[in-house]
N, C-alpha and C positions, 0 to 999 in steps of 0.2 A: 342288758345295758346298751345304751345308745352308742353306736359307732359313729365317729366323726371323721370326715374327709376334708382336709384343707388343700385347696389348689391355689398356690400362691405364685405371684409374679405375672399375673395377667396384664397384658398391655391395655385391654379394654374389658372391664368386668362383665358387662352385659353380653358382649360377643362370646366371651369364654363361657358364660353361663348357658347361652343358647347352644353352644357346641356340646357342653356336658349333657344338657337335657336331651339333645338329639341322640347322643350315644346311649344314654340311659334308656331311652325309648326303644332303640334298636335291640337292646339287651332284654327288653320286656319289663323294665322297672317302672312302675307308676311313680309320678313325681308331683309333689305339691311345691309350687314356687311361691315363696313368701317375699313379696316386694312391697314394703309399706309405702314407698313413694310412688304415687300414681304415674308419674312420668316414666319411671323405670318399668312399671308393669306394662304400660302402653308400648314402650320401645321393645321390650322382650316379646310381647305379643306379635309385633311386626317382624322381629327377627326370626321367630319360629315359623312364620309363614314364608319367609324369603331366603333363609340362610343357605339352602341348597338349590341349585338350578333345576333339579329334576324332582323335587319333592318338598315336603314340609313335615313338621312334627305335629301330629294331631293334638290340639290343646284348646282350652277355653277358660273363661273366668269361672270361678267357683260357683257363682250364682246363675250361670247360664242354664238353660233348659236341658242341655246335653251333658252337664257336669258328671252325673252319675255313670255315664258311659264313656267318658273321656279319660285317657291315661295320664294326661298332663294338665294340671289345673294351676291357674294363677290367682293369687289372692293378695289383697293389700292389708288384710288383718287375719290373725289366727284366732278363731273362736270356735266353740262347739255348740252354738245356739242353733237348734234345728229350724227355728223360725227365720234365721238368716241365710239358710242354704243347706247344702248337703253336709252331712257329718264328715269331718276329716277322718280319713282312713289311715291314721298315723302308724298302725302296725304293719301296713302294707306299702305305704308310700315312702319314698325318700323325700326329705324336706330340703329344698335348696333355699338357704337363708341368704337373702340379699339385704337384710337389715344390718344395722351397725350394732345391734343388741342381741342378747341371748333370746331365742324364741321362748315365749311364755310356755311353761310346762314342757320344756324341751325333752325331758326324759320319756315322754310318751311316744316319741319317734324312734324307730329302730336305727335309722341312718340319717344323719344331718350332713349336708354338703355346704361348705363355705368356699366361695370364690373370692380371692383377695388380689387386688391390683397393687401396683407399685406406688400409687399415690398415698400420701400420708393420711388423707382423710378416710381411706378405706383400710390401709395397712395397720395403723395404730389401734383402732378399735378391734381389728382382727386379732392382733396379738393379745389383747385383753380377753377375747372370747377363747382363744387357744388356751391361755392360762386357766380360765374358768373351767373349761372342760377337763383339762389335765388334773386340776385339783379335785375334781369329783370322780376321778378314776376312769373316765371314759377312754376306750381305746381310740387312738388318734392316728390317722394316716396322713402323711404330708407329701404333696406332689408339686414339684417345681414345673410350672407350665410357661415360664418366661420365654422359652424358645419357640413355643407353638401357639401362644394365645394372644 
């Protein structure tokens, strides 16, 4: 069953996402970042290059030539069409959902991470997703990051 982690209270959703991805990478967890808005995907790409002064989190877009060898992938759509790029390794990767919707066929992922900011435009759809996952019996962890995100 898919495990869900909600990190709520982020001051800046994308910065909090970049911090979580860096930590997941340090722990050896491959991550697929689902950012359906292109401007969010681009900003997160930049943040992952610059978030620490002495390093970066290795990442690329899902259609990049090195995607099969890269532990962190960014995509603006979730699909399994091999003609479109590498197959999503949903059983191995954590999915960081930066969409306001439930990811299509969410149950194929072993772990979904939701970063929720304090703004209503992110918080309210986040509550709906929380309710959706809970109603389906998914184990949910909730983390208040308002003090450090």
